[in-house]
N, CA, C and O of each residue as an XYZ file, in Angstrom:
340
protein
N       0.844     -1.193      0.000
C       0.000      0.000      0.000
C       0.885      1.252      0.000
O       1.906      1.304      0.686
N       0.491      2.219     -0.752
C       1.218      3.473     -0.883
C       1.121      4.290      0.409
O       0.082      4.333      1.067
N       2.228      4.927      0.741
C       2.228      5.814      1.898
C       1.387      7.048      1.591
O       1.422      7.571      0.477
N       0.646      7.501      2.569
C      -0.200      8.672      2.362
C       0.458      9.956      2.859
O      -0.185     11.002      2.941
N       1.730      9.866      3.187
C       2.432     11.105      3.505
C       2.684     11.834      2.209
O       2.971     11.177      1.208
N       2.599     13.105      2.164
C       2.423     14.073      3.243
C       0.961     14.415      3.554
O       0.683     15.251      4.414
N       0.035     13.766      2.851
C      -1.378     14.126      3.006
C      -1.902     13.900      4.422
O      -2.701     14.694      4.918
N      -1.467     12.835      5.070
C      -1.915     12.560      6.436
C      -1.537     13.711      7.365
O      -2.350     14.165      8.171
N      -0.304     14.172      7.243
C       0.145     15.290      8.080
C      -0.578     16.576      7.727
O      -0.940     17.353      8.612
N      -0.790     16.806      6.433
C      -1.493     18.020      6.030
C      -2.938     18.027      6.524
O      -3.448     19.074      6.922
N      -3.597     16.883      6.503
C      -4.957     16.830      7.035
C      -4.952     17.127      8.529
O      -5.812     17.856      9.024
N      -3.990     16.569      9.242
C      -3.897     16.842     10.685
C      -3.678     18.336     10.924
O      -4.291     18.915     11.821
N      -2.811     18.961     10.129
C      -2.554     20.397     10.264
C      -3.805     21.190      9.908
O      -4.149     22.149     10.598
N      -4.483     20.796      8.841
C      -5.716     21.464      8.416
C      -6.765     21.452      9.527
O      -7.485     22.433      9.716
N      -6.849     20.358     10.250
C      -7.866     20.211     11.296
C      -7.507     20.921     12.598
O      -8.332     20.980     13.510
N      -6.301     21.458     12.703
C      -5.892     22.185     13.910
C      -6.553     23.558     13.948
O      -6.922     24.124     12.919
N      -6.689     24.068     15.153
C      -7.135     25.449     15.288
C      -5.979     26.351     14.855
O      -4.827     25.919     14.870
N      -6.265     27.586     14.473
C      -5.171     28.496     14.110
C      -4.140     28.642     15.236
O      -2.941     28.744     14.976
N      -4.605     28.651     16.461
C      -3.684     28.778     17.592
C      -2.715     27.592     17.632
O      -1.512     27.772     17.821
N      -3.245     26.388     17.453
C      -2.390     25.190     17.439
C      -1.428     25.218     16.255
O      -0.256     24.866     16.382
N      -1.935     25.636     15.118
C      -1.148     25.601     13.887
C       0.007     26.582     13.921
O       1.115     26.254     13.495
N      -0.239     27.776     14.421
C       0.780     28.820     14.329
C       1.618     29.010     15.579
O       2.571     29.788     15.565
N       1.290     28.325     16.648
C       2.026     28.496     17.896
C       3.186     27.527     18.035
O       4.021     27.693     18.924
N       3.256     26.537     17.191
C       4.270     25.504     17.332
C       5.277     25.552     16.185
O       4.904     25.461     15.016
N       6.537     25.693     16.528
C       7.586     25.663     15.502
C       7.658     24.299     14.839
O       7.932     24.191     13.644
N       7.408     23.257     15.625
C       7.441     21.898     15.088
C       6.354     21.708     14.021
O       6.609     21.129     12.966
N       5.161     22.191     14.299
C       4.070     22.088     13.329
C       4.394     22.930     12.100
O       4.124     22.511     10.974
N       4.964     24.103     12.302
C       5.334     24.963     11.179
C       6.362     24.271     10.279
O       6.244     24.314      9.054
N       7.356     23.642     10.879
C       8.370     22.918     10.089
C       7.741     21.759      9.331
O       8.046     21.539      8.159
N       6.857     21.014     10.002
C       6.168     19.904      9.356
C       5.325     20.416      8.187
O       5.335     19.831      7.104
N       4.609     21.496      8.411
C       3.770     22.084      7.371
C       4.616     22.478      6.158
O       4.274     22.138      5.026
N       5.698     23.182      6.390
C       6.561     23.604      5.286
C       7.148     22.404      4.548
O       7.237     22.413      3.320
N       7.547     21.377      5.288
C       8.110     20.183      4.667
C       7.065     19.485      3.789
O       7.374     19.063      2.675
N       5.857     19.366      4.277
C       4.792     18.715      3.505
C       4.443     19.513      2.254
O       4.270     18.939      1.178
N       4.339     20.824      2.390
C       4.047     21.670      1.229
C       5.149     21.526      0.187
O       4.873     21.469     -1.012
N       6.381     21.468      0.640
C       7.515     21.275     -0.271
C       7.422     19.919     -0.966
O       7.649     19.824     -2.172
N       7.089     18.866     -0.209
C       6.960     17.530     -0.804
C       5.861     17.510     -1.862
O       6.043     16.920     -2.928
N       4.745     18.134     -1.589
C       3.660     18.195     -2.566
C       4.118     18.973     -3.799
O       3.831     18.576     -4.929
N       4.814     20.060     -3.585
C       5.307     20.871     -4.694
C       6.307     20.141     -5.572
O       6.439     20.453     -6.756
N       7.010     19.176     -5.007
C       7.998     18.418     -5.764
C       7.379     17.261     -6.554
O       8.048     16.646     -7.385
N       6.104     16.967     -6.294
C       5.433     15.893     -7.026
C       5.086     16.363     -8.436
O       4.827     17.546     -8.658
N       5.084     15.439     -9.377
C       4.543     15.761    -10.696
C       3.028     15.882    -10.552
O       2.460     15.438     -9.555
N       2.387     16.470    -11.525
C       0.931     16.599    -11.428
C       0.266     15.225    -11.376
O      -0.755     15.061    -10.709
N       0.824     14.252    -12.061
C       0.276     12.894    -12.021
C       0.464     12.265    -10.643
O      -0.457     11.642    -10.116
N       1.633     12.422    -10.065
C       1.887     11.886     -8.715
C       0.956     12.534     -7.697
O       0.411     11.860     -6.823
N       0.780     13.843     -7.817
C      -0.085     14.573     -6.888
C      -1.537     14.098     -7.041
O      -2.218     13.854     -6.045
N      -2.005     13.970     -8.273
C      -3.375     13.517     -8.524
C      -3.612     12.127     -7.959
O      -4.610     11.887     -7.280
N      -2.686     11.207     -8.242
C      -2.862      9.827     -7.783
C      -2.756      9.706     -6.270
O      -3.589      9.058     -5.636
N      -1.734     10.327     -5.691
C      -1.536     10.167     -4.244
C      -2.657     10.836     -3.447
O      -3.116     10.285     -2.448
N      -3.098     12.013     -3.878
C      -4.178     12.693     -3.164
C      -5.502     11.946     -3.346
O      -6.278     11.821     -2.398
N      -5.759     11.459     -4.537
C      -6.987     10.701     -4.783
C      -7.037      9.439     -3.939
O      -8.076      9.110     -3.367
N      -5.924      8.738     -3.860
C      -5.881      7.515     -3.054
C      -6.019      7.826     -1.569
O      -6.666      7.080     -0.833
N      -5.417      8.918     -1.130
C      -5.539      9.311      0.269
C      -6.997      9.608      0.609
O      -7.516      9.131      1.618
N      -7.652     10.399     -0.240
C      -9.055     10.742     -0.001
C      -9.900      9.477      0.036
O     -10.731      9.311      0.929
N      -9.694      8.590     -0.920
C     -10.478      7.350     -0.979
C     -10.222      6.474      0.252
O     -11.161      5.996      0.889
N      -8.953      6.272      0.576
C      -8.587      5.323      1.632
C      -8.783      5.857      3.041
O      -9.069      5.088      3.959
N      -8.636      7.146      3.223
C      -8.677      7.722      4.574
C      -9.919      8.569      4.822
O     -10.604      8.390      5.829
N     -10.206      9.472      3.925
C     -11.290     10.421      4.183
C     -12.667      9.867      3.834
O     -13.673     10.336      4.366
N     -12.724      8.875      2.947
C     -14.003      8.289      2.558
C     -14.072      6.796      2.883
O     -14.860      6.057      2.292
N     -13.253      6.374      3.812
C     -13.280      4.973      4.241
C     -14.557      4.711      5.028
O     -15.221      5.647      5.474
N     -14.892      3.455      5.195
C     -16.062      3.109      6.012
C     -15.903      3.641      7.430
O     -16.866      4.120      8.029
N     -14.699      3.557      7.962
C     -14.444      4.076      9.313
C     -14.710      5.582      9.381
O     -15.339      6.062     10.324
N     -14.232      6.321      8.381
C     -14.461      7.768      8.362
C     -15.953      8.075      8.234
O     -16.467      8.978      8.895
N     -16.637      7.325      7.388
C     -18.080      7.538      7.226
C     -18.827      7.234      8.508
O     -19.803      7.911      8.830
N     -18.385      6.230      9.242
C     -18.997      5.898     10.529
C     -18.778      6.999     11.561
O     -19.524      7.095     12.536
N     -17.756      7.832     11.350
C     -17.468      8.955     12.248
C     -18.102     10.246     11.747
O     -17.678     11.344     12.109
N     -19.123     10.098     10.910
C     -19.873     11.228     10.353
C     -19.044     12.140      9.466
O     -19.339     13.329      9.340
N     -18.016     11.588      8.856
C     -17.260     12.339      7.865
C     -17.814     11.988      6.498
O     -18.488     10.970      6.339
N     -17.535     12.822      5.517
C     -18.043     12.539      4.187
C     -17.510     13.506      3.146
O     -16.461     14.127      3.313
N     -18.264     13.608      2.075
C     -17.819     14.387      0.927
C     -17.596     15.855      1.267
O     -16.707     16.484      0.694
N     -18.379     16.417      2.184
C     -18.212     17.822      2.557
C     -16.861     18.070      3.224
O     -16.274     19.138      3.053
N     -16.367     17.099      3.975
C     -15.028     17.221      4.573
C     -13.965     17.164      3.487
O     -12.974     17.892      3.528
N     -14.186     16.287      2.516
C     -13.246     16.170      1.397
C     -13.195     17.484      0.618
O     -12.114     17.983      0.307
N     -14.362     18.042      0.304
C     -14.396     19.296     -0.453
C     -13.678     20.421      0.283
O     -12.927     21.186     -0.321
N     -13.906     20.516      1.568
C     -13.272     21.561      2.360
C     -11.748     21.393      2.371
O     -11.009     22.364      2.209
N     -11.287     20.148      2.565
C      -9.842     19.878      2.568
C      -9.250     20.160      1.193
O      -8.190     20.779      1.098
N      -9.911     19.721      0.132
C      -9.398     19.950     -1.221
C      -9.353     21.441     -1.553
O      -8.444     21.890     -2.252
N     -10.322     22.209     -1.062
C     -10.308     23.649     -1.268
C      -9.088     24.260     -0.588
O      -8.439     25.141     -1.153
N      -8.776     23.803      0.607
C      -7.604     24.281      1.339
C      -6.323     23.906      0.595
O      -5.416     24.728      0.458
N      -6.253     22.669      0.119
C      -5.083     22.229     -0.651
C      -4.938     23.083     -1.912
O      -3.844     23.555     -2.221
N      -6.030     23.279     -2.630
C      -6.009     24.052     -3.864
C      -5.630     25.514     -3.609
O      -5.064     26.177     -4.478
N      -5.945     26.000     -2.426
C      -5.639     27.377     -2.063
C      -4.218     27.584     -1.569
O      -3.881     28.685     -1.134
N      -3.390     26.580     -1.621
C      -1.991     26.734     -1.217
C      -1.664     26.190      0.153
O      -0.526     26.312      0.605
N      -2.628     25.593      0.827
C      -2.407     24.950      2.134
C      -1.940     25.912      3.205
O      -1.124     25.559      4.057
N      -2.455     27.118      3.162
C      -2.123     28.122      4.177
C      -3.304     28.383      5.069
O      -3.217     29.200      5.986
């Protein structure tokens, strides 16, 4: 199975409050590293890895059982498309 990094970390960062996100140097370094990794992917690699992450993690049966769904995916994808800031 393909690793879902950096998407797993980016989702965790996305779900943080602004205070959590911007108060920690460790989170800031992780965020910058993940954004850099995504930027280094080809468009095909980015499309495939993000699609698989969404399918396997965000739309899994477990996620659906936790009341997650397509609206969470859309919100996360909007954040990703907006530069992950």
